[in-house]
C-alpha positions in Angstrom: -12.5 -29.7 -17.8 -10.7 -26.5 -17.5 -8.3 -26.1 -20.7 -5.5 -23.8 -21.0 -6.0 -22.6 -17.4 -3.1 -22.2 -14.9 -4.1 -24.7 -12.6 -2.5 -23.6 -9.2 -0.6 -26.4 -7.3 -1.7 -25.2 -4.0 -4.9 -23.2 -2.9 -5.5 -21.6 0.7 -8.9 -20.6 1.5 -10.7 -18.5 4.2 -14.2 -20.1 4.3 -15.5 -17.2 5.9 -19.2 -16.0 6.3 -21.0 -18.8 7.8 -22.5 -17.2 10.5 -24.0 -14.6 8.6 -25.4 -17.0 6.1 -27.1 -18.5 8.9 -28.2 -15.5 10.4 -29.9 -14.3 7.3 -31.7 -17.7 6.8 -32.7 -17.6 10.4 -30.9 -20.4 11.6 -28.7 -21.0 14.5 -24.5 -20.2 13.8 -23.9 -23.9 13.8 -26.6 -24.5 10.8 -23.9 -22.3 9.0 -20.9 -24.2 9.9 -22.6 -27.6 8.9 -23.6 -26.0 5.3 -20.1 -24.5 5.0 -18.9 -28.2 5.9 -20.7 -29.3 3.2 -19.4 -26.5 0.8 -15.8 -27.8 1.5 -16.3 -31.2 0.2 -18.0 -29.9 -2.8 -14.8 -27.9 -3.4 -12.2 -30.3 -2.4 -13.9 -32.8 -5.0 -13.8 -30.1 -7.7 -10.0 -28.8 -6.9 -8.9 -32.7 -6.8 -11.0 -32.7 -10.3 -9.1 -30.2 -11.9 -5.4 -31.3 -11.0 -4.9 -29.4 -7.7 -2.7 -30.7 -5.4 -2.8 -29.0 -2.1 -5.8 -27.4 -0.5 -5.5 -25.5 3.1 -8.9 -24.5 4.7 -9.3 -22.1 7.7 -11.2 -24.1 10.0 -10.7 -22.4 13.4 -8.2 -19.4 14.3 -6.6 -19.3 17.7 -8.3 -15.9 18.1 -11.6 -18.4 17.8 -11.1 -19.2 21.0 -12.1 -16.2 22.6 -15.4 -16.2 20.8 -18.6 -17.1 23.1 -17.9 -20.3 25.0 -21.5 -21.5 23.5 -20.4 -21.2 19.6 -16.7 -23.1 20.9 -18.5 -25.8 22.1 -20.9 -26.3 19.2 -18.0 -26.0 16.8 -16.0 -28.6 18.9 -18.7 -31.2 18.6 -19.0 -30.5 14.9 -15.4 -31.2 14.7 -15.8 -34.5 16.9 -18.4 -35.6 14.3 -16.3 -34.7 11.1 -13.0 -36.4 12.5 -15.2 -39.5 13.5 -17.3 -39.9 10.3 -14.9 -38.6 7.5 -12.6 -41.5 7.3 -14.3 -43.8 5.1 -14.9 -41.0 2.4 -11.8 -39.8 2.8 -10.0 -42.9 1.9 -12.4 -43.8 -1.0 -11.5 -40.6 -2.4 -7.4 -41.3 -1.8 -7.3 -37.7 0.1 -4.7 -36.9 2.8 -5.3 -35.0 5.6 -3.2 -33.0 7.5 -3.7 -30.9 10.4 -1.7 -27.3 11.2 -1.8 -25.2 14.2 -1.4 -25.7 18.1 -3.5 -28.7 18.7 -2.3 -28.7 22.1 -5.1 -26.5 23.0 -7.6 -29.3 22.0 -9.4 -31.7 24.6 -7.2 -35.0 24.7 -9.7 -36.8 22.9 -9.7 -34.4 19.8 -5.9 -34.4 19.8 -6.2 -38.4 19.8 -9.0 -37.9 16.9 -6.4 -35.8 14.7 -3.5 -37.8 15.0 -5.7 -41.1 13.9 -7.2 -39.2 10.9 -3.4 -38.1 9.9 -2.1 -41.9 10.3 -4.6 -43.3 8.7 -4.7 -41.3 5.3 -0.5 -40.3 5.8 -0.5 -43.2 2.4 -3.0 -41.4 0.4 -1.4 -40.0 -2.9 -4.6 -38.0 -4.1 -5.2 -34.0 -3.1 -3.6 -33.1 0.4 -6.3 -31.1 2.5 -4.8 -29.3 5.3 -7.1 -27.6 7.8 -5.8 -25.1 9.8 -7.2 -25.7 13.5 -6.5 -23.4 16.4 -4.0 -21.9 13.7 -2.6 -18.2 13.7 0.4 -17.0 11.1 1.9 -15.5 13.9 1.9 -18.0 16.6 3.1 -20.3 13.7 6.0 -18.1 13.3 6.5 -17.9 16.8 6.4 -21.4 17.5 9.2 -21.9 14.5 11.4 -19.0 15.9 11.4 -21.2 19.1 12.3 -24.4 17.9 15.2 -22.6 15.6 16.5 -20.5 18.6 16.8 -23.7 20.9 18.5 -25.4 17.8 21.0 -22.4 18.0 21.4 -22.5 21.9 22.1 -26.4 21.6 24.5 -26.2 19.0 22.7 -28.2 16.3 23.1 -25.1 14.3 24.8 -21.9 13.8 23.0 -18.5 13.9 24.3 -17.7 10.4 23.0 -21.0 9.1 19.4 -19.5 9.6 18.0 -19.1 6.2 14.3 -18.2 4.5 14.3 -22.0 3.8 14.9 -23.3 7.1 12.2 -21.2 8.7 9.9 -22.6 5.8 10.8 -26.0 7.1 10.3 -25.3 10.6 6.7 -23.9 9.9 3.5 -26.1 10.3 3.5 -26.1 6.4 6.7 -27.8 6.1 5.4 -30.8 4.1 3.7 -28.6 0.9 4.6 -25.6 -1.1 3.8 -22.2 -0.3 0.2 -21.3 -1.7 -0.4 -20.1 -5.5 -4.0 -18.7 -5.0 -5.7 -17.7 -1.9 -9.3 -17.3 -1.7 -11.6 -15.5 0.9 -15.2 -15.3 0.8 -18.0 -13.5 2.2 -16.9 -9.7 0.5 -14.0 -9.2 3.7 -10.5 -7.8 2.5 -8.0 -9.2 4.6 -5.8 -12.3 5.6 -6.8 -12.3 9.2 -3.3 -13.5 10.4 -3.4 -17.0 8.0 0.1 -18.3 6.5 1.7 -14.8 6.8 5.0 -16.3 5.8 3.6 -18.4 3.4 1.5 -15.9 1.2 4.7 -13.5 0.6 3.6 -13.9 -3.1 0.4 -15.6 -3.4 -2.2 -14.2 -5.4 -5.4 -13.0 -3.5 -8.9 -13.6 -4.9 -11.9 -12.0 -2.7 -15.3 -13.2 -3.4 -18.5 -11.3 -2.3 -20.4 -14.7 -1.4 -20.9 -16.4 2.0 -18.9 -19.2 2.1 -22.0 -22.3 1.7 -22.7 -20.2 -1.3 -19.4 -21.0 -2.7 -19.2 -23.8 -4.8 -17.2 -25.7 -8.1 -18.6 -22.5 -10.6 -17.0 -19.6 -8.1 -13.8 -21.9 -7.5 -13.3 -22.1 -11.8 -14.0 -18.5 -11.5 -11.2 -17.3 -9.1 -9.0 -19.8 -10.8 -10.0 -18.2 -14.1 -8.6 -15.0 -12.5 -5.3 -16.5 -11.1 -4.7 -17.9 -14.7 -4.9 -14.1 -16.0 -2.2 -12.8 -13.8 1.4 -12.9 -14.1 3.5 -13.5 -11.2 6.6 -11.6 -10.8 8.0 -12.6 -7.4 9.1 -9.2 -6.8 11.3 -8.9 -9.7 11.1 -6.3 -12.3 9.6 -6.6 -15.4 10.1 -4.5 -18.7 6.4 -5.3 -19.5 5.0 -4.0 -16.3 
């Protein structure tokens, strides 16, 4: 148990370093992603155990489509396997799955699998695990802006009725609160076009290990760091 700690309601993670983890062990890149998927299961389990309500995992970015075709094909194969074989475990652990990103970019069978997984788990009341697939923060904002512009053009809303809350409710993540804590592994110090609008006041923790080596102890450590911070949301504090 993590007593006397401020447990974040929503954690967003960039699971970075799978390929480098595999390369360091003279393994094919896909082996790193398999190890990363196992690490993700452990982290979701630990997050659920300590009371985290939402966890969002950056699994495949909109820019990843530009990587080597062989890598993309291998990743899609791993994704198919996960979507086909994870349902029983998710139901057993009461996990709700949500997918964000431009799913129209995926093959039809993958789109169907994504929809089925969301539908099957929609009534689960445990932790909500969001997978960011074919996702980019700028693209998320672009699609939301187009939707709002269309609503203004059709007369559904007036331009002066566009608020920050309306934008938030039009983004892919409208079903969950903004992240409290952001974690990125592998030592990289950037957000890489991830949840750009949503992480305006999120606390960042960067961890110097590859994702497959990130386990419950590392998650607990990141939450301990988060608990020591005072979130001011841009407001002046006399104690600052």
